[in-house]
C-alpha positions in Angstrom: -0.3 0.4 -3.4 -0.2 3.9 -3.5 2.9 5.7 -2.2 2.5 8.6 0.7 5.7 10.0 0.2 6.6 13.0 -2.1 9.8 14.5 -3.1 10.1 17.7 -1.6 6.5 18.1 -0.1 5.1 21.4 0.5 4.2 22.8 4.1 0.8 23.1 3.1 0.5 19.3 2.0 -1.3 16.3 3.7 1.5 14.9 4.4 2.2 13.5 7.7 5.6 12.0 8.8 3.9 9.3 11.4 1.7 8.4 9.0 4.2 7.8 6.5 6.4 5.6 9.3 2.8 3.5 10.0 2.8 3.0 5.9 6.3 1.8 6.3 5.3 -0.7 9.2 2.2 -2.2 7.5 4.3 -3.0 4.6 7.3 -4.5 6.6 3.8 -6.7 8.4 3.5 -7.9 4.8 7.6 -8.6 4.2 7.4 -10.5 7.5 3.9 -12.8 6.4 5.7 -14.0 3.3 9.0 -14.5 4.4 8.0 -16.9 7.2 5.4 -19.4 4.8 8.1 -20.8 2.8 8.7 -24.2 4.6 5.8 -26.5 6.2 5.4 -28.1 9.6 6.5 -24.8 11.6 6.5 -26.5 15.7 4.6 -24.8 18.2 6.8 -21.1 18.9 5.4 -18.5 20.9 7.8 -16.5 19.2 6.7 -17.4 15.5 2.6 -17.5 16.8 2.9 -13.9 18.2 4.5 -13.0 14.7 2.2 -13.9 12.6 -0.6 -12.7 14.9 0.7 -9.7 14.3 1.9 -9.8 10.2 -1.5 -9.2 9.0 -0.8 -8.7 5.4 -4.9 -8.0 4.5 -5.0 -5.3 7.1 -2.0 -4.0 6.2 -2.9 -3.3 2.6 -6.6 -2.1 3.6 -4.6 0.5 5.3 -2.4 1.3 2.0 -5.9 1.9 0.8 -7.5 4.1 3.0 -4.5 6.2 3.5 -4.2 6.6 -0.2 -7.7 7.8 0.2 -6.5 10.4 2.7 -3.3 11.7 0.9 -4.8 11.7 -2.4 -8.1 13.4 -1.2 -6.9 15.9 0.5 -4.4 16.7 -2.6 -7.3 17.1 -4.7 -9.2 19.7 -2.6 -6.2 22.1 -2.9 -6.1 21.7 -6.6 -8.7 19.9 -8.6 -6.8 19.8 -11.5 -7.8 16.4 -13.0 -5.0 16.5 -16.2 -2.0 17.3 -13.4 -3.4 15.0 -10.8 -3.9 12.0 -13.1 -0.2 12.2 -14.7 1.5 12.5 -11.2 -0.4 9.3 -10.5 0.4 7.8 -13.3 4.4 8.9 -13.2 4.3 7.7 -9.1 2.8 4.1 -9.7 3.8 2.7 -13.0 7.4 3.0 -13.6 8.1 1.2 -9.8 5.6 -1.0 -11.0 6.9 -2.0 -14.2 10.5 -2.5 -12.8 9.5 -4.3 -9.9 7.5 -6.8 -12.6 10.6 -7.2 -15.1 12.9 -7.4 -11.7 10.6 -10.6 -10.4 10.6 -12.0 -13.8 14.4 -11.7 -14.6 15.1 -13.1 -10.4 12.5 -16.2 -11.1 13.9 -17.2 -14.6 17.3 -17.2 -13.6 17.7 -18.9 -10.1 15.7 -21.9 -10.2 15.9 -25.1 -8.4 13.8 -27.7 -10.5 11.8 -29.7 -9.7 10.4 -27.9 -7.0 12.3 -28.9 -3.4 10.8 -31.0 -0.9 9.3 -29.2 2.0 8.0 -25.5 1.2 4.6 -25.1 1.5 2.1 -25.5 -0.8 1.4 -21.8 -0.9 4.9 -20.7 -2.1 5.4 -24.0 -4.4 2.1 -22.6 -6.5 3.1 -19.2 -6.4 6.8 -20.0 -8.2 6.6 -23.7 -9.7 6.5 -24.0 -12.8 8.8 -20.8 -13.5 6.6 -17.5 -15.7 6.6 -17.8 -18.9 6.9 -14.6 -21.0 3.3 -14.8 -21.0 2.9 -14.5 -17.8 5.3 -11.5 -17.6 3.2 -9.9 -20.2 -0.2 -10.4 -18.2 1.3 -9.0 -14.8 2.2 -5.8 -17.1 -1.0 -5.7 -18.5 -2.5 -5.7 -14.9 -4.4 -9.2 -16.3 -2.8 -11.7 -13.2 0.1 -11.4 -10.6 2.1 -14.4 -11.4 5.4 -13.1 -11.4 5.1 -10.4 -8.9 2.6 -11.5 -6.5 1.9 -8.3 -4.5 1.3 -5.9 -7.5 -2.6 -7.4 -7.6 -3.0 -3.7 -5.7 -1.9 -1.7 -8.3 -5.5 -2.2 -10.0 -7.5 -1.1 -7.2 -5.0 1.6 -6.6 -5.9 2.7 -10.1 -9.7 2.6 -10.2 -9.6 4.1 -6.4 -7.4 7.3 -8.2 -9.1 7.9 -10.7 -12.8 7.6 -8.6 -11.6 10.2 -6.2 -11.5 13.6 -8.4 -15.2 12.6 -8.5 -16.0 11.7 -4.8 -14.0 15.5 -4.0 -15.7 17.7 -6.7 -19.5 16.5 -5.1 -18.4 16.5 -1.5 -17.2 20.5 -2.4 -20.1 21.0 -4.3 -22.7 20.8 -1.9 -23.6 22.3 1.5 -21.4 20.8 5.0 -24.9 19.9 6.2 -25.5 17.3 3.1 -22.4 15.9 2.7 -23.1 12.9 5.2 -26.2 12.3 3.7 -23.9 12.2 0.5 -21.5 10.0 2.2 -24.4 6.9 3.3 -26.0 7.7 -0.2 -22.3 6.7 -1.8 -21.4 4.4 0.2 -24.5 1.8 0.5 -23.6 2.5 -3.9 -20.8 1.0 -3.5 -21.6 -1.9 -0.9 -24.2 -3.1 -3.1 -22.2 -2.7 -6.5 -19.0 -4.9 -7.5 -16.9 -2.2 -6.9 -16.7 -2.4 -3.6 -12.7 -1.8 -3.1 -13.7 1.9 -3.6 -14.7 2.2 -0.5 -11.2 2.1 1.4 -10.4 5.1 -0.5 -14.0 6.7 -0.5 -13.5 6.4 3.9 -9.9 7.8 3.4 -11.0 10.6 1.7 -14.1 11.4 3.3 -13.8 9.8 7.0 -10.3 10.4 8.1 -10.8 14.3 8.5 -14.1 14.2 10.2 -12.7 11.2 12.9 -9.8 14.3 12.9 -12.7 17.1 13.6 -14.3 15.2 16.1 -11.2 13.7 18.5 -9.4 17.2 18.2 -8.5 18.9 21.5 -9.1 15.2 23.1 -6.3 13.6 23.3 -7.0 10.6 25.7 -10.1 9.5 23.5 -7.4 9.9 20.3 -5.7 7.3 22.1 -8.5 4.7 22.9 -9.8 5.7 19.0 -6.5 4.8 17.5 -6.4 1.6 19.6 -9.9 0.8 18.5 -9.4 1.3 15.0 -6.3 -0.5 14.9 -8.0 -3.9 17.1 -10.8 -3.8 14.1 -8.6 -3.1 11.7 -6.7 -6.6 12.5 -9.9 -8.5 13.3 -11.1 -7.4 10.0 -8.2 -8.3 7.9 -9.0 -11.5 5.7 -8.1 -12.2 2.7 -10.8 -14.9 2.9 -13.5 -12.3 2.3 -11.4 -9.4 1.3 -14.3 -8.1 -0.9 -17.2 -8.7 1.2 -18.9 -5.8 2.1 -18.8 -6.7 5.8 -15.4 -6.3 5.6 -14.5 -3.4 3.8 -16.7 -1.7 5.6 -16.0 -2.6 8.9 -11.8 -2.2 8.0 -12.4 0.7 6.0 -13.8 2.7 9.0 -11.8 1.4 11.5 -8.4 2.5 9.1 -10.1 5.7 9.0 -10.6 6.1 12.4 -6.7 5.4 13.1 -5.7 7.9 11.0 -8.3 10.5 12.3 -6.8 9.8 15.9 -3.1 10.4 14.5 -4.1 13.5 12.7 -6.6 15.3 15.4 -3.5 15.5 17.5 0.6 16.4 17.3 1.6 14.6 20.3 0.4 10.9 19.3 3.1 8.7 18.1 6.2 10.8 18.1 8.3 7.8 18.3 7.1 7.2 14.5 9.0 10.7 13.5 12.2 8.8 14.4 14.8 9.2 11.2 14.6 5.0 10.7 10.8 4.6 10.4 11.0 7.8 8.7 13.2 6.0 6.1 11.2 3.1 6.2 8.4 4.7 5.2 9.7 7.0 2.7 10.8 3.4 0.8 7.7 1.3 1.7 6.2 1.3 -1.8 9.7 0.1 -3.4 9.7 -2.4 -0.5 6.5 -3.9 -0.8 7.5 -4.6 -4.8 11.0 -5.9 -4.6 10.5 -7.7 -1.4 8.5 -10.3 -3.7 11.6 -11.8 -5.9 14.1 -11.0 -2.9 12.3 -13.6 -0.9 11.9 -16.1 -3.2 15.9 -15.8 -3.8 16.5 -16.0 0.3 14.4 -19.3 0.1 16.4 -21.1 -2.1 19.6 -20.2 -0.4 17.8 -21.8 2.7 17.9 -24.9 0.5 21.2 -24.7 -0.5 22.0 -24.4 2.9 19.8 -27.0 4.1 22.0 -28.6 7.5 23.0 -24.8 8.5 19.4 -23.5 8.5 17.1 -26.5 8.2 13.6 -26.0 6.7 10.6 -25.5 9.0 11.1 -22.7 11.8 15.1 -22.2 11.2 14.5 -21.9 7.7 11.8 -19.9 8.0 13.5 -17.5 10.4 16.4 -17.5 8.2 14.4 -16.4 5.1 12.5 -13.9 6.8 16.1 -12.1 8.4 18.1 -13.0 5.2 14.9 -11.6 3.1 14.2 -8.6 5.1 17.7 -7.0 4.8 18.3 -7.3 1.3 15.0 -5.8 0.3 15.2 -3.0 2.1 18.8 -2.3 1.2 17.4 -3.2 -3.0 14.2 -1.0 -1.7 16.7 2.0 -1.1 18.2 2.0 -4.4 15.1 1.1 -6.3 13.7 4.5 -4.6 16.5 6.8 -5.3 17.3 5.8 -9.0 13.6 5.0 -9.9 10.8 5.8 -7.7 12.4 9.5 -7.1 13.0 10.3 -10.4 9.2 9.0 -11.6 8.2 11.1 -9.1 9.8 14.2 -10.5 8.8 13.5 -14.2 5.3 12.9 -12.6 5.4 16.6 -11.2 7.2 17.7 -14.4 4.4 16.7 -16.5 1.7 18.0 -14.2 3.1 21.4 -14.7 3.3 21.1 -18.1 -0.3 20.2 -18.2 -1.4 22.8 -15.9 0.6 25.5 -18.0 -0.9 24.1 -21.3 -4.7 24.4 -19.2 -4.1 28.2 -18.2 -3.2 29.2 -21.4 -6.5 27.2 -22.8 -8.3 29.1 -20.7 -6.9 32.7 -21.2 -7.5 32.1 -25.3 -11.0 31.3 -24.5 -11.4 33.8 -21.7 -10.3 36.5 -24.3 -12.3 35.3 -26.8 
């Protein structure tokens, strides 16, 4: 999952606090969904039925990918120097990812209840039993699997999208504006018919968000309708059962781009999303996405131990949801401060070094 927030973002950056907050809310839906699928046989409940309807993790992940395409594409349009861009991207993604995988491995190895307790959902039991091995750890760190930290499967699409976007931005920048839609259509058909449909989420974010924003600019009511339509479309399309089919990818990418374009088109839209708590949630969302997995595992073990207080089924899941969200947000805040933010600064430093080396080399060749 790509990061949105930046340390000391400049006024000219594509950073938008409302999109940051939406990213945080999308991350929260992933955490809620996972935490409410620990114990089996939830009785019918209006509260839980509504909660699970709103917590669509597939839609949230699709939103993440499209948002990455928009933010990274806008950044590349300002500066297409690829080496500094890749340095920032790798430092932004890899250190928090590696730390989260190691943290999850430690939690799942040190705190165990073997054999698996009764009453767990088959999915939860399959994810955490038997305990991960050292080979599982290396495979996860090398992106060969996500056995140790489940949500880290998204890192591979993130890296692919990050590597594709410079070429997409360069291609669109080299042709006349009147031909850009034709190029967009051609690239879309090519990607939709190939094995890397995930790139469409990033590509649509890079191109369509700006186009939708231009169409909706100055039309506040229409922008509101467009945002709602995009949200509904994303919720309907968001499904892990058919995650990589062309129809799901195209619909979800368009819906998410429509939502973002509506927000970008109007400064007045979603002003509630600029409040400090939501800004904070968005700021730590990448760390929260990565660390919530082992946290909800540990909270599930606590719920099993407290069976008389938080019995399984609805109360056990409610206990895991509340405790894991509180604990994961606290841990994510620490991870952001001591791992994520320093890695962002290190990436910025490396990017400046590479940019300076490139300018020096260009000057030498120019003089020659």
